[in-house]
C-alpha positions as a Markdown table, in Angstrom:
| # | Residue | x | y | z |
|---|---|---|---|---|
| 1 | Met | 133.6 | 6.9 | 12.0 |
| 2 | Lys | 131.5 | 6.3 | 9.1 |
| 3 | Asn | 127.7 | 6.5 | 9.3 |
| 4 | Ser | 126.9 | 2.8 | 8.0 |
| 5 | Leu | 124.5 | 0.0 | 9.1 |
| 6 | Pro | 127.2 | -2.9 | 8.6 |
| 7 | Leu | 129.9 | -0.9 | 10.6 |
| 8 | Gly | 127.0 | -0.4 | 13.5 |
| 9 | Val | 126.2 | -4.1 | 13.2 |
| 10 | Leu | 129.9 | -5.2 | 13.5 |
| 11 | Ile | 130.6 | -2.8 | 16.6 |
| 12 | Gly | 127.2 | -3.9 | 18.2 |
| 13 | Leu | 128.2 | -7.6 | 17.7 |
| 14 | Phe | 131.2 | -7.0 | 19.8 |
| 15 | Phe | 130.1 | -6.8 | 23.3 |
| 16 | Pro | 127.4 | -9.7 | 23.1 |
| 17 | Leu | 130.1 | -11.9 | 21.5 |
| 18 | Val | 132.6 | -11.0 | 24.4 |
| 19 | Ala | 129.7 | -11.7 | 27.0 |
| 20 | Tyr | 129.0 | -15.0 | 25.3 |
| 21 | Leu | 132.9 | -15.9 | 25.2 |
| 22 | Leu | 133.1 | -14.9 | 28.9 |
| 23 | Thr | 130.1 | -16.9 | 30.0 |
| 24 | Val | 130.9 | -20.1 | 27.9 |
| 25 | Tyr | 134.9 | -20.4 | 28.1 |
| 26 | Thr | 135.7 | -18.7 | 31.5 |
| 27 | Glu | 134.4 | -19.0 | 35.2 |
| 28 | Val | 133.4 | -15.3 | 35.5 |
| 29 | Gln | 129.9 | -16.0 | 35.6 |
| 30 | Ala | 130.3 | -18.7 | 38.3 |
| 31 | Ala | 132.6 | -16.6 | 40.4 |
| 32 | Tyr | 131.0 | -13.1 | 40.3 |
| 33 | Phe | 127.1 | -13.6 | 39.1 |
| 34 | Val | 126.1 | -17.0 | 40.7 |
| 35 | Glu | 122.5 | -16.1 | 41.3 |
| 36 | Lys | 122.2 | -13.8 | 38.1 |
| 37 | Pro | 122.8 | -16.0 | 35.0 |
| 38 | Ile | 122.3 | -13.1 | 32.4 |
| 39 | Ala | 124.1 | -10.4 | 34.3 |
| 40 | Ile | 127.0 | -10.4 | 31.8 |
| 41 | Tyr | 124.6 | -10.4 | 28.8 |
| 42 | Val | 122.7 | -7.3 | 30.5 |
| 43 | Met | 126.0 | -5.6 | 30.8 |
| 44 | Ala | 126.7 | -6.1 | 27.2 |
| 45 | Ala | 123.3 | -4.6 | 26.3 |
| 46 | Val | 123.9 | -1.7 | 28.5 |
| 47 | Ile | 127.4 | -0.9 | 27.1 |
| 48 | Asn | 125.7 | -1.1 | 23.4 |
| 49 | Leu | 122.8 | 1.1 | 24.4 |
| 50 | Gly | 125.4 | 3.8 | 25.7 |
| 51 | Ile | 127.1 | 3.6 | 22.4 |
| 52 | Phe | 123.9 | 3.9 | 20.6 |
| 53 | Arg | 123.0 | 7.1 | 22.6 |
| 54 | Phe | 126.3 | 8.8 | 21.9 |
| 55 | Ser | 126.5 | 7.8 | 18.3 |
| 56 | Tyr | 122.7 | 9.0 | 17.6 |
| 57 | Arg | 123.4 | 12.3 | 19.4 |
| 58 | Ala | 126.6 | 12.7 | 17.2 |
| 59 | Gly | 124.5 | 12.4 | 14.1 |
| 60 | Lys | 125.4 | 8.8 | 13.2 |
| 61 | Asp | 121.8 | 7.7 | 13.0 |
| 62 | Val | 122.4 | 4.9 | 10.6 |
| 63 | Phe | 125.3 | 3.5 | 12.5 |
| 64 | Ala | 123.3 | 3.8 | 15.7 |
| 65 | Lys | 120.4 | 1.9 | 14.2 |
| 66 | Gly | 122.9 | -1.0 | 13.4 |
| 67 | Ile | 124.0 | -1.1 | 17.0 |
| 68 | Leu | 120.3 | -1.2 | 18.3 |
| 69 | Met | 119.3 | -3.6 | 15.7 |
| 70 | Ile | 121.9 | -6.2 | 16.8 |
| 71 | Thr | 121.5 | -5.5 | 20.7 |
| 72 | Phe | 117.8 | -6.5 | 20.3 |
| 73 | Leu | 118.5 | -9.5 | 18.2 |
| 74 | Ala | 121.0 | -10.7 | 20.6 |
| 75 | Met | 118.8 | -10.1 | 23.6 |
| 76 | Leu | 115.9 | -12.1 | 21.7 |
| 77 | Phe | 118.3 | -14.7 | 21.0 |
| 78 | Leu | 119.4 | -15.0 | 24.5 |
| 79 | Val | 115.9 | -15.2 | 25.9 |
| 80 | Phe | 114.4 | -17.5 | 23.1 |
| 81 | Gly | 117.5 | -19.4 | 22.2 |
| 82 | Thr | 118.7 | -20.5 | 25.6 |
| 83 | Gly | 115.4 | -20.8 | 27.3 |
| 84 | Leu | 116.2 | -18.2 | 30.0 |
| 85 | Lys | 113.1 | -16.8 | 31.8 |
| 86 | Val | 113.0 | -13.1 | 32.2 |
């Protein structure tokens, strides 16, 4: 895997995008996480942070920075864009 920022951003976008699609277009949120509206997004952030940790320890620091950047941007968008209260 290459050590590039754009690749890190693309990989980092995958899980928040999957979380968004699961929340909007399926009933997973209503079926499993009734009282926790951001649970799927939190799981996507945890997965991204796990990927960040392993890629940073493997010496792919630029790739890891791309993942971390998109994870924080996605969570900021979630909080401010959707009006969720933390």
